[in-house]
C-alpha positions as CSV (number, residue, x, y, z in Angstrom):
1,M,0.0,0.0,0.0
2,K,2.8,2.3,0.9
3,H,4.6,1.8,-2.5
4,A,1.3,2.2,-4.3
5,A,0.7,5.5,-2.6
6,L,4.2,6.7,-3.5
7,R,3.7,5.7,-7.1
8,F,0.4,7.6,-7.2
9,L,2.0,10.8,-5.7
10,A,4.9,10.6,-8.2
11,F,2.5,10.2,-11.1
12,F,0.3,13.1,-9.8
13,G,3.4,15.3,-9.4
14,L,4.6,14.6,-13.0
15,A,1.2,15.4,-14.4
16,F,1.1,18.7,-12.5
17,I,4.5,19.8,-13.8
18,A,3.6,18.8,-17.3
19,G,0.4,20.9,-17.1
20,W,2.3,23.9,-15.7
21,L,4.9,23.7,-18.4
22,G,2.2,23.5,-21.1
23,S,0.5,26.6,-19.6
24,Y,3.8,28.5,-19.5
25,A,4.5,27.5,-23.2
26,Q,1.1,28.7,-24.2
27,R,1.6,32.1,-22.5
28,G,5.0,32.4,-24.2
29,W,3.4,31.7,-27.6
30,S,0.8,34.4,-27.1
31,H,3.4,36.9,-26.2
32,E,5.4,36.1,-29.4
33,A,2.3,36.8,-31.5
34,R,3.1,40.5,-31.2
35,V,5.7,40.3,-33.9
36,E,5.6,36.7,-35.0
37,L,2.7,36.2,-37.3
38,Q,1.3,32.7,-37.7
39,V,2.6,31.2,-41.0
40,S,1.5,27.9,-42.4
41,D,4.1,25.3,-43.4
42,S,4.9,25.5,-47.1
43,S,3.6,22.4,-48.8
44,P,3.8,21.2,-52.4
45,A,1.0,22.0,-54.7
46,S,-0.2,18.4,-54.7
47,A,-1.2,18.9,-51.0
48,R,-3.7,21.7,-51.8
49,L,-7.4,21.1,-52.2
50,A,-7.1,23.0,-55.4
51,N,-8.7,21.2,-58.3
52,L,-12.1,20.0,-59.1
53,A,-11.2,16.3,-58.6
54,S,-10.3,17.1,-55.0
55,A,-12.9,19.8,-54.4
56,P,-14.0,19.8,-50.8
57,S,-17.6,18.6,-50.2
58,S,-18.0,21.3,-47.5
59,F,-16.3,24.5,-46.4
60,Q,-17.5,24.0,-42.8
61,E,-14.1,23.5,-41.3
62,A,-12.4,26.4,-43.2
63,S,-15.4,28.7,-42.2
64,A,-15.2,27.6,-38.5
65,I,-11.4,28.4,-38.5
66,S,-11.5,31.7,-40.2
67,T,-14.8,33.4,-39.2
68,P,-13.8,34.0,-35.5
69,T,-10.7,36.0,-36.7
70,V,-12.7,38.4,-38.9
71,V,-14.0,41.5,-37.1
72,F,-16.6,44.2,-37.9
73,I,-15.2,47.8,-38.1
74,K,-17.2,51.0,-37.6
75,N,-15.7,54.3,-38.8
76,E,-17.3,57.4,-37.3
77,S,-16.4,60.7,-39.0
78,T,-17.8,64.2,-39.8
79,V,-18.7,65.0,-43.4
80,Q,-20.0,68.0,-45.3
81,Y,-23.7,67.6,-46.4
82,N,-24.7,69.9,-49.3
83,S,-28.0,71.5,-50.0
84,P,-29.6,71.3,-53.5
85,L,-28.5,75.0,-54.1
86,G,-24.9,73.8,-54.1
87,W,-25.5,72.3,-57.5
88,F,-26.0,75.7,-59.0
89,W,-23.5,77.9,-57.2
90,D,-19.8,77.9,-56.6
91,F,-20.4,77.6,-52.9
92,D,-23.2,76.2,-50.7
93,P,-24.2,78.6,-47.9
94,F,-26.9,76.1,-46.7
95,G,-24.5,73.2,-46.5
96,S,-23.9,71.7,-43.1
97,R,-21.5,69.3,-41.4
98,G,-22.8,66.2,-39.6
99,P,-21.9,62.8,-38.4
100,S,-21.3,59.9,-40.7
101,M,-20.9,56.2,-40.2
102,S,-19.2,53.7,-42.6
103,T,-18.4,50.1,-42.0
104,G,-15.9,47.4,-43.1
105,S,-14.1,44.3,-42.0
106,G,-10.7,43.4,-40.5
107,V,-8.7,40.4,-39.7
108,I,-7.0,39.6,-36.3
109,V,-3.3,38.7,-36.9
110,S,-2.1,38.5,-33.3
111,A,-3.6,37.3,-30.0
112,D,-2.9,40.7,-28.3
113,G,-5.1,42.7,-30.7
114,Y,-3.3,43.6,-34.0
115,I,-5.9,43.8,-36.8
116,V,-5.2,44.3,-40.5
117,T,-7.8,46.1,-42.7
118,N,-7.9,48.4,-45.8
119,N,-6.7,51.9,-45.6
120,H,-9.9,53.1,-47.2
121,V,-11.9,51.5,-44.4
122,I,-10.3,53.7,-41.7
123,Q,-9.7,56.8,-43.8
124,G,-11.0,60.0,-42.2
125,A,-12.0,58.3,-39.0
126,E,-12.5,60.3,-35.9
127,K,-13.4,57.1,-34.0
128,L,-12.8,53.5,-34.9
129,T,-14.8,50.7,-33.2
130,V,-13.9,47.0,-33.6
131,V,-16.7,44.4,-32.9
132,L,-15.5,40.9,-32.3
133,N,-17.3,38.0,-34.0
134,S,-18.0,36.1,-30.7
135,P,-18.7,37.4,-28.2
136,K,-19.9,40.6,-29.8
137,K,-17.6,42.7,-27.6
138,E,-16.7,46.3,-28.8
139,F,-13.3,47.9,-28.5
140,T,-12.0,51.4,-29.5
141,A,-9.1,50.9,-31.9
142,R,-6.1,53.1,-32.6
143,V,-4.2,53.2,-35.9
144,V,-0.7,51.8,-35.8
145,G,0.0,52.5,-39.5
146,A,-1.8,53.2,-42.8
147,D,-0.5,53.1,-46.3
148,A,-2.4,54.5,-49.3
149,G,0.0,52.8,-51.8
150,S,-1.0,49.3,-50.8
151,D,-4.5,50.3,-49.3
152,L,-3.6,48.5,-46.1
153,A,-3.8,49.7,-42.5
154,L,-3.0,48.1,-39.1
155,L,-5.2,48.7,-36.0
156,K,-4.6,47.8,-32.3
157,I,-7.1,47.1,-29.6
158,E,-6.4,46.4,-26.0
159,A,-7.3,42.7,-25.7
160,S,-5.7,39.3,-25.1
161,A,-6.2,35.6,-26.1
162,L,-7.9,36.6,-29.3
163,P,-8.3,34.0,-32.1
164,T,-5.8,34.7,-34.9
165,I,-5.6,33.8,-38.6
166,R,-2.7,31.7,-40.0
167,F,-1.0,33.2,-43.1
168,A,-0.7,31.0,-46.2
169,N,2.0,31.5,-48.9
170,S,0.0,33.4,-51.6
171,D,2.7,32.5,-54.1
172,E,1.5,28.9,-54.0
173,L,-2.1,30.0,-54.7
174,A,-3.1,29.0,-58.3
175,V,-5.9,29.9,-60.7
176,G,-8.7,27.5,-60.0
177,D,-8.0,27.1,-56.3
178,W,-11.1,27.2,-54.0
179,V,-11.2,30.3,-51.7
180,L,-13.7,31.8,-49.2
181,A,-14.4,35.5,-48.7
182,V,-15.2,36.2,-45.0
183,G,-16.5,39.6,-44.0
184,N,-19.4,41.8,-43.1
185,P,-21.1,43.0,-46.3
186,F,-24.1,45.3,-46.0
187,N,-23.7,45.2,-42.1
188,L,-24.4,41.4,-42.3
189,T,-21.8,40.2,-39.8
190,S,-19.9,36.9,-40.3
191,T,-20.8,36.3,-43.9
192,V,-18.9,33.6,-45.9
193,T,-19.0,33.2,-49.7
194,A,-17.2,30.6,-51.8
195,G,-15.5,30.8,-55.2
196,I,-12.3,30.1,-57.0
197,V,-9.2,32.1,-57.9
198,S,-10.0,33.6,-61.3
199,A,-6.6,35.3,-62.0
200,K,-3.5,36.5,-60.2
201,G,-1.3,39.6,-60.6
202,R,-4.2,41.9,-61.7
203,N,-3.5,45.6,-62.0
204,I,-6.8,47.4,-62.1
205,N,-5.5,51.0,-61.6
206,L,-7.4,51.3,-58.3
207,L,-4.8,53.0,-56.2
208,K,-4.4,56.5,-57.4
209,N,-1.2,57.0,-55.6
210,Q,2.4,58.1,-56.5
211,F,3.8,54.7,-55.6
212,P,1.0,52.1,-55.9
213,I,1.4,48.4,-55.4
214,E,-1.1,46.6,-57.5
215,S,-0.9,42.8,-57.9
216,F,-4.4,41.6,-56.9
217,I,-5.8,38.2,-56.6
218,Q,-9.0,38.1,-58.6
219,T,-11.8,35.8,-57.3
220,D,-15.5,35.1,-58.1
221,A,-16.3,34.6,-54.5
222,A,-19.0,37.2,-53.8
223,I,-17.5,40.4,-52.3
224,N,-19.8,43.4,-51.6
225,P,-19.5,46.7,-49.8
226,G,-18.5,46.0,-46.2
227,N,-16.3,43.1,-47.2
228,S,-13.4,45.5,-47.6
229,G,-10.6,44.5,-45.2
230,G,-12.0,41.0,-44.7
231,A,-10.2,37.7,-45.2
232,L,-9.8,35.7,-48.4
233,V,-8.9,32.2,-47.2
234,N,-8.1,28.9,-48.7
235,A,-9.8,25.6,-48.2
236,S,-7.8,25.1,-45.0
237,G,-9.0,28.4,-43.5
238,E,-5.6,30.1,-44.0
239,L,-5.3,33.7,-45.1
240,V,-4.4,34.1,-48.8
241,G,-5.5,37.7,-49.2
242,I,-7.3,40.8,-47.8
243,N,-10.4,41.6,-49.8
244,T,-10.2,45.1,-51.2
245,A,-12.3,45.9,-54.2
246,I,-15.0,44.9,-56.6
247,Q,-15.4,45.7,-60.3
248,S,-19.0,46.9,-60.7
249,N,-21.2,49.5,-62.4
250,T,-23.8,49.2,-59.6
251,G,-21.7,49.2,-56.5
252,S,-22.6,45.6,-55.7
253,Y,-21.0,42.3,-56.7
254,T,-21.1,41.4,-60.4
255,G,-18.6,38.6,-60.5
256,Y,-15.2,40.3,-60.0
257,G,-13.6,40.7,-56.6
258,F,-10.0,41.6,-55.8
259,A,-7.7,40.9,-52.8
260,I,-4.2,41.9,-51.8
261,P,-2.0,38.8,-51.6
262,S,-1.1,37.5,-48.1
263,N,2.6,37.7,-48.7
264,I,2.4,41.5,-49.3
265,V,0.0,41.8,-46.3
266,R,2.5,40.0,-44.0
267,K,5.4,42.1,-45.0
268,I,3.5,45.4,-44.6
269,V,2.0,44.4,-41.2
270,T,5.5,43.5,-40.0
271,D,6.7,46.9,-41.2
272,F,3.9,48.6,-39.3
273,I,4.6,46.7,-36.1
274,E,8.4,47.2,-36.2
275,K,8.8,50.6,-37.8
276,G,5.4,52.3,-37.7
277,E,5.4,52.7,-41.5
278,V,5.9,50.8,-44.7
279,Q,9.5,50.2,-45.6
280,R,9.5,50.3,-49.4
281,G,12.5,49.9,-51.6
282,F,13.0,51.9,-54.9
283,A,15.1,51.0,-57.9
284,G,14.5,54.3,-59.8
285,L,12.8,52.6,-62.8
286,E,9.7,53.4,-64.9
287,L,8.3,50.5,-66.8
288,R,5.5,49.7,-69.2
289,E,4.1,46.4,-70.5
290,M,4.9,45.2,-74.0
291,N,2.6,43.6,-76.5
292,A,3.0,40.3,-78.4
293,D,4.5,42.0,-81.5
294,E,7.2,43.7,-79.5
295,W,8.0,40.4,-77.7
296,E,8.2,38.6,-81.0
297,E,10.4,41.2,-82.6
298,L,12.9,40.8,-79.8
299,G,12.6,37.0,-79.8
300,L,11.2,37.0,-76.2
301,N,8.9,34.3,-74.9
302,N,6.0,36.5,-73.8
303,S,8.0,38.2,-71.1
304,G,9.7,41.6,-70.8
305,L,8.9,45.1,-69.7
306,K,10.0,48.2,-71.5
307,V,12.1,50.7,-69.6
308,T,10.5,54.1,-70.1
309,G,12.5,56.1,-67.6
310,V,15.5,55.8,-65.4
311,L,16.1,58.1,-62.4
312,E,19.6,59.7,-62.9
313,D,22.0,58.6,-60.1
314,G,19.4,56.1,-58.9
315,P,20.2,52.4,-58.3
316,A,19.1,51.2,-61.8
317,Y,21.0,54.0,-63.5
318,K,24.2,53.1,-61.5
319,A,23.6,49.5,-62.5
320,G,23.7,50.4,-66.2
321,I,20.1,50.3,-67.1
322,R,18.9,53.0,-69.6
323,K,15.7,54.1,-71.2
324,G,14.7,51.7,-74.1
325,D,16.2,48.6,-72.4
326,V,13.9,45.6,-71.9
327,L,13.8,44.3,-68.3
328,V,13.2,40.5,-68.6
329,S,13.6,39.2,-65.0
330,V,13.9,40.2,-61.4
331,A,15.5,37.8,-58.9
332,G,15.3,35.1,-61.5
333,H,11.5,35.5,-62.1
334,A,10.4,36.3,-65.7
335,L,8.3,39.5,-66.0
336,S,5.3,39.4,-68.3
337,A,3.3,42.1,-66.5
338,K,4.2,45.2,-64.5
339,S,2.3,43.8,-61.6
340,D,4.9,41.0,-61.5
341,Y,7.6,43.6,-60.9
342,D,5.5,45.6,-58.4
343,E,4.7,42.6,-56.3
344,H,8.3,41.4,-56.1
345,L,9.4,44.9,-55.0
346,A,6.6,45.0,-52.4
347,Y,8.4,42.2,-50.5
348,L,11.7,44.1,-50.2
349,R,13.0,47.0,-48.1
350,P,15.6,49.8,-48.5
351,G,19.0,48.3,-48.5
352,D,17.9,44.9,-49.9
353,A,19.7,43.7,-53.0
354,L,17.9,43.1,-56.3
355,N,19.2,41.0,-59.2
356,L,18.0,42.2,-62.6
357,E,18.4,41.0,-66.2
358,W,17.7,43.2,-69.2
359,I,18.3,43.2,-72.9
360,R,19.8,46.0,-75.0
361,E,20.1,45.7,-78.8
362,G,19.9,41.9,-78.6
363,T,22.5,41.6,-75.8
364,K,21.5,40.3,-72.4
365,K,23.0,42.1,-69.4
366,A,22.7,41.5,-65.6
367,A,23.5,43.4,-62.5
368,S,22.7,43.6,-58.8
369,L,21.6,46.8,-57.3
370,T,20.7,48.1,-53.8
371,L,17.3,49.5,-53.2
372,I,16.9,53.0,-51.8
373,S,14.2,54.5,-49.5
374,K,11.3,56.6,-50.5
375,S,12.9,59.8,-49.1
376,D,16.1,59.1,-51.0
377,N,14.1,58.4,-54.1
378,Q,12.2,61.7,-53.7
379,A,15.4,63.6,-53.1
380,L,16.8,62.3,-56.5
381,L,13.5,63.2,-58.2
382,M,13.7,66.7,-56.8
383,K,17.5,67.1,-57.4
384,G,18.2,70.7,-58.4
385,A,14.6,71.9,-58.0
386,V,14.0,75.5,-56.9
387,P,10.7,76.4,-55.3
388,S,8.6,79.5,-56.0
389,S,5.9,80.1,-53.5
390,R,4.6,83.1,-55.5
391,L,4.1,80.9,-58.7
392,G,3.1,77.8,-56.8
393,A,5.6,75.3,-58.3
394,D,9.1,74.0,-58.2
395,F,11.4,74.6,-61.2
396,Q,13.9,71.8,-62.0
397,P,16.5,72.1,-64.8
398,L,16.7,69.0,-66.9
399,S,19.7,66.8,-66.4
400,A,22.1,65.9,-69.3
401,S,20.5,62.5,-69.6
402,D,17.0,64.1,-69.6
403,L,18.0,66.5,-72.3
404,S,19.4,63.7,-74.4
405,Q,16.4,61.5,-73.8
406,F,14.0,64.3,-74.8
407,G,16.1,65.5,-77.7
408,L,16.4,69.0,-76.2
409,S,19.2,71.5,-75.7
410,N,17.6,73.2,-72.7
411,G,14.6,73.0,-70.5
412,I,13.3,73.5,-67.0
413,R,10.6,71.1,-65.7
414,L,7.7,72.3,-63.6
415,V,7.0,69.9,-60.6
416,N,5.0,70.0,-57.4
417,I,2.5,72.4,-59.0
418,Q,0.2,73.7,-56.1
419,R,-3.5,73.8,-56.5
420,G,-4.7,77.4,-56.9
421,G,-1.3,78.7,-57.6
422,V,-0.3,80.9,-60.6
423,I,1.1,78.0,-62.6
424,A,-2.0,75.8,-61.9
425,Q,-4.3,78.7,-63.0
426,M,-2.3,78.8,-66.3
427,G,-3.3,75.2,-66.9
428,L,0.3,74.0,-67.2
429,P,0.5,70.3,-66.3
430,N,2.9,68.8,-63.7
431,G,6.0,67.7,-65.5
432,F,5.7,70.4,-68.3
433,V,9.1,71.4,-69.6
434,V,9.5,75.1,-70.3
435,I,11.8,75.6,-73.3
436,K,11.1,79.3,-74.0
437,F,9.4,82.1,-72.0
438,N,8.4,85.1,-74.1
439,G,10.8,83.9,-76.8
440,Q,13.8,83.8,-74.4
441,I,15.8,80.6,-73.4
442,Y,16.5,80.2,-69.7
443,R,19.0,77.6,-68.4
444,E,18.9,78.5,-64.7
445,A,15.7,77.9,-62.7
446,E,16.3,81.1,-60.7
447,S,16.4,83.2,-63.8
448,L,13.2,81.8,-65.2
449,I,11.4,82.2,-61.9
450,S,12.5,85.9,-61.7
451,A,11.3,86.5,-65.3
452,M,7.9,84.9,-64.7
453,E,7.3,86.6,-61.4
454,K,7.9,90.0,-63.0
455,A,6.1,89.5,-66.3
456,T,3.1,91.6,-67.2
457,G,1.2,92.1,-70.4
458,R,1.3,89.4,-73.1
459,I,3.0,86.1,-72.0
460,Q,3.9,83.2,-74.2
461,I,5.3,79.9,-72.9
462,Q,6.7,77.2,-75.2
463,G,7.5,73.8,-74.0
464,R,7.0,70.1,-74.0
465,D,4.0,68.3,-72.3
466,P,4.6,65.2,-70.2
467,N,3.3,63.0,-73.1
468,G,6.0,64.4,-75.4
469,S,4.0,66.8,-77.5
470,M,5.2,70.4,-78.0
471,R,2.8,73.0,-76.8
472,T,2.5,76.8,-76.8
473,Y,0.5,78.6,-74.1
474,N,-0.5,82.3,-74.4
475,F,-1.7,84.5,-71.6
476,Y,-2.3,88.1,-70.7
477,S,-1.1,89.3,-67.2
478,Y,-2.3,92.5,-65.6
């Protein structure tokens, strides 16, 4: 009996220690969720429930896994309401300001309250409220970071032990894969719709931003207003994208929905948590897509992007790339669409290396360059620019490479044209190159600014539009 009692106590003690260690490990995992997002193990394509032969008979498990991680977001703001008289006058004396409410969705990415959503869901908010799926508990959220270029934002609520989504590798997602859209359309919370991936790498010119990232996943899973910021998940309930937009003439679903790939989301969320802003790398390149005839003429196999501009003294310029070259691969990946290039750069940060291959006059060249930051890129863009507050624009003399590229002997570019300023009132577009002012050539920005600020009477400006056409503008100044 004595030995039996001792064995029982030993067994009980070991069980207690094991339970305590398990609890400790669980608490440690929850703490790590602050910066360590859950990522699924990469598996071969054959392991995916991706084709019709292996189509799941039910999405019950995927729905059960993902639905608790998707939240309802309320955006409270103040907007200007116009009276009907505002349609006929330049101002509306009877207009008024009042409260407005818009809604969207978000996805919990860490147990301690980080939530990813769309930038347009939280834009203009004076107060953001997050409502959990279950229980329907409300939290006031603060914005950790927001980025118009990717249309992503990260919120934080003060909570713990929240259900979190696991990130899948969106590169492994294929056209034809089953996906679910989870969100809150039309204020209908916890709605799940099913469909397939219709296309990848879509650029729909949605993000009217200086540095947009557009490489959307297209799906026919029904996405409606209110789904923005919600989860697009695979048949295992893992995040493959953040639902962002629909293509519709009615404002409701018509068969085309678009989501930001999870790999881009994960990188940007990490930037927000660690730096408070997106760390985006720039190569100093402007590119356009090529058509089949251009590819065939160069003997390319449906891949290649035309280099339409190279920022002088930028990384690409230093690597030897010039306007007119054809960029064929980045980091070993062939480029058939500009979205391929944009998506790859979206994964990188300033200081990262980028291997490029390009073709010039039938010869393939290769080099590695180091990406620069947005501020460094902007500084190169504005190199030599002289501001004029009176005229409302910056005046930038063309570099030697720009002059050669445009076939000009002189020219001063107008940039950062301010709304309501003198240059804007003249109707001169941003990027317009002044070649002559009142018949006179000016090679220094300061000299041109002085002449324009003092000019009265008849004024004539000759120059080159951003599209390359030569234009002459005539004015009369009092």
